[in-house]
C-alpha positions in Angstrom: -90.7 63.8 34.3 -88.6 66.9 34.4 -85.4 67.4 32.3 -83.5 67.5 35.5 -84.7 64.1 36.4 -84.0 62.8 32.9 -80.5 64.1 33.1 -80.0 62.5 36.6 -81.5 59.2 35.3 -79.1 59.3 32.3 -76.0 59.6 34.4 -77.2 56.9 36.9 -78.1 54.5 34.1 -74.8 55.0 32.3 -72.7 54.6 35.4 -74.4 51.5 36.6 -74.4 50.0 33.0 -70.7 50.7 32.7 -69.9 49.2 36.0 -71.8 46.1 35.3 -70.1 45.3 32.1 -66.7 46.4 33.4 -67.0 43.8 36.2 -68.6 41.3 33.9 -65.9 41.3 31.3 -63.4 40.4 34.1 -65.5 37.5 35.4 -66.5 36.1 31.9 -64.0 37.6 29.4 -64.2 36.7 25.8 -60.7 37.5 24.7 -57.6 37.7 26.8 -56.7 41.4 27.4 -53.2 42.8 27.1 -51.1 42.7 30.3 -50.2 46.4 30.0 -52.7 48.8 31.6 -51.4 51.7 29.7 -54.4 51.7 27.3 -56.8 51.9 30.2 -55.2 55.0 31.4 -55.2 56.5 27.8 -58.9 55.6 27.5 -59.8 56.9 31.0 -57.9 60.2 30.4 -59.8 60.8 27.1 -63.1 60.0 28.8 -62.3 62.3 31.7 -61.5 65.1 29.2 -64.9 64.7 27.6 -66.7 64.7 31.0 -65.0 67.9 32.0 -65.5 69.8 28.8 -68.9 68.5 27.7 -70.8 70.5 30.3 -68.9 73.6 29.0 -69.1 73.0 25.3 -71.4 70.1 24.2 -74.3 70.7 26.4 -74.6 74.4 25.5 -74.4 73.5 21.7 -77.4 71.0 22.1 -79.4 73.5 24.3 -78.7 76.3 21.8 -80.0 74.1 18.9 -83.2 73.2 20.7 -83.8 76.9 21.5 -83.6 77.9 18.0 -86.4 75.7 16.8 -89.0 77.9 15.2 -91.9 75.5 14.8 -93.6 73.7 17.7 -94.8 70.2 17.8 -96.1 68.0 20.7 -93.6 66.8 23.2 -94.1 63.1 24.0 -93.6 63.9 27.8 -96.3 66.5 27.8 -99.0 64.8 25.9 -99.0 61.4 27.6 -98.4 57.8 26.6 -100.5 58.1 23.4 -97.5 59.9 21.9 -94.9 57.3 22.7 -95.1 56.6 19.0 -93.7 59.9 18.3 -90.7 59.2 20.6 -90.1 55.8 19.0 -90.1 57.4 15.4 -87.7 60.2 16.7 -85.3 57.7 18.2 -85.4 55.7 15.0 -84.5 58.7 12.8 -81.8 59.7 15.2 -80.4 56.2 14.9 -80.4 56.5 11.1 -78.7 59.8 11.4 -76.0 58.4 13.7 -75.4 55.6 11.1 -74.6 58.0 8.4 -72.6 60.3 10.6 -70.5 57.5 11.6 -70.1 56.5 8.0 -69.0 60.1 7.3 -66.3 59.9 9.9 -64.8 57.1 7.9 -65.2 58.7 4.6 -64.4 62.3 5.0 -60.6 62.8 5.8 -60.8 65.6 8.2 -63.5 63.8 10.2 -61.4 60.6 10.1 -58.4 62.3 11.7 -60.7 62.9 14.7 -62.4 59.4 14.7 -59.1 57.6 14.1 -58.3 58.3 17.8 -61.1 56.0 18.7 -59.9 53.3 16.3 -56.3 53.3 17.4 -57.2 51.3 20.6 -55.7 47.9 20.1 -58.1 46.0 22.2 -61.8 46.4 22.9 -63.5 46.5 26.2 -66.0 48.9 28.0 -63.3 51.6 28.2 -63.2 51.7 24.3 -66.7 52.8 24.3 -65.8 56.1 25.9 -62.5 56.6 24.1 -63.2 59.5 21.8 -61.3 62.7 21.0 -63.1 65.8 22.5 -63.0 67.3 19.0 -65.1 64.5 17.7 -67.6 64.8 20.5 -68.0 68.5 19.8 -68.3 68.1 16.0 -71.0 65.5 16.6 -72.9 67.6 18.9 -72.8 70.4 16.2 -73.9 68.0 13.4 -76.7 66.7 15.6 -78.2 70.2 15.4 -79.4 69.3 11.9 -81.9 66.6 12.9 -82.7 68.5 16.2 -83.7 71.6 14.1 -85.4 69.7 11.2 -87.5 67.5 13.5 -88.0 70.1 16.2 -86.9 67.6 18.8 -87.4 68.3 22.4 -84.3 68.1 24.6 -85.9 65.1 26.4 -85.7 63.0 23.3 -82.0 63.9 22.8 -81.2 62.9 26.3 -83.0 59.6 26.0 -81.3 58.8 22.7 -77.8 59.7 24.1 -78.5 57.3 26.9 -79.5 54.4 24.6 -76.6 55.1 22.3 -73.9 55.1 24.9 -75.3 52.0 26.7 -75.2 50.3 23.3 -71.6 51.4 22.6 -70.6 50.0 26.1 -72.3 46.7 25.3 -70.9 46.2 21.8 -67.4 47.3 22.7 -67.3 45.0 25.8 -65.1 42.0 26.1 -67.9 39.9 27.8 -68.4 36.4 26.9 -71.9 35.9 25.4 -73.2 32.5 24.5 -73.2 32.0 20.7 -76.9 31.4 20.3 -77.8 34.5 22.4 -75.6 36.8 20.5 -76.7 35.4 17.1 -80.3 36.2 18.1 -79.4 39.7 19.5 -77.3 40.5 16.5 -80.4 40.3 14.2 -81.8 43.4 16.0 -79.1 45.3 17.7 -75.3 45.8 17.4 -73.4 43.2 19.4 -69.7 42.5 20.0 -69.7 40.0 17.2 -70.6 42.8 14.9 -68.6 45.7 16.2 -65.4 44.0 16.8 -65.2 43.4 13.1 -65.5 47.1 12.6 -62.4 47.6 14.7 -60.6 44.8 12.8 -57.2 46.2 11.7 -58.1 45.5 8.1 -59.2 48.6 6.1 -62.0 46.7 4.3 -63.6 45.7 7.7 -63.0 49.0 9.4 -65.1 50.6 6.6 -68.0 48.4 7.3 -70.5 47.7 10.2 -71.3 51.3 10.9 -74.5 50.8 12.9 -74.6 52.0 16.5 -77.8 50.6 17.9 -80.0 48.9 15.5 -78.1 46.5 13.4 -80.4 46.6 10.4 -78.9 49.7 8.9 -75.8 47.9 7.7 -78.0 45.4 5.9 -80.3 48.1 4.4 -77.4 50.2 3.2 -75.2 47.4 2.1 -72.3 48.1 4.6 -72.4 44.9 6.5 -69.1 43.0 6.5 -68.9 39.3 5.6 -66.1 38.7 8.1 -66.8 36.7 11.2 -65.3 37.9 14.5 -62.3 36.0 15.7 -61.2 36.6 19.3 -57.6 36.8 18.2 -58.2 39.1 15.2 -55.9 42.3 15.3 -57.8 45.3 16.5 -56.8 48.9 15.6 -56.0 50.8 12.4 -54.3 48.9 9.7 -50.5 49.8 9.3 -50.2 52.1 12.5 -50.1 51.6 16.3 -51.7 53.2 19.3 -50.1 56.4 20.7 -49.5 58.1 24.0 -52.3 60.1 25.5 -50.7 63.5 24.6 -50.2 62.3 21.0 -53.8 61.1 20.7 -54.9 64.6 21.8 -52.7 66.3 19.2 -53.4 63.4 16.5 -55.9 65.7 14.4 -53.3 68.2 14.0 -50.5 65.9 13.0 -49.8 64.9 9.3 -48.3 61.6 9.9 -47.7 58.9 12.5 
């Protein structure tokens, strides 16, 4: 499988996955969405900005990092199915890295100013999963160079992980009604809406918990699991503040207050 095929597959999978959940949460919604559609335009605008700038900024950063690797190791695509274990270990390590990176975005003030744009959303659905400040996307790509370099990760592994990560985000931000028993079983292994909605609860203690992005085990291992149970009427957002206009969200990292 070539890198071009992987990139095309990534785009196709994410588009279909997003469309399925976007439609599903309108057929079987868990919580009643706000009547105003303004947040959908804000979220869509932020996503569009990322889509437009990522090929110009984020992709070159990742490609540059891969090209700087000075030691060579087997590429799972090149050596066959026997090395799928290598891919599994790489994905596991990237997921741990993403957990700690997410935790840093909540703990380091300058990083939080970027990540806060994501948390200011006052309702959660599929569009929340793609609502990120372009500055955070660029910074995350730069910080991802650390595991890429240390592990000598092939670009194929990075593409596969990014696909899994975004599909997971779409799922656990979604407003789809899931049977309680099903969600309880899934939440033992992966992050589900019942876990991640608590992370978006507009109470600081809950916001600073449930950092896992794909495998839910990391919050249990690193003692960051919230004891709060999701309630469909729980207030979503950042404690003490409100969402902002699209322009103000873009400028938010540069603003001191508000």
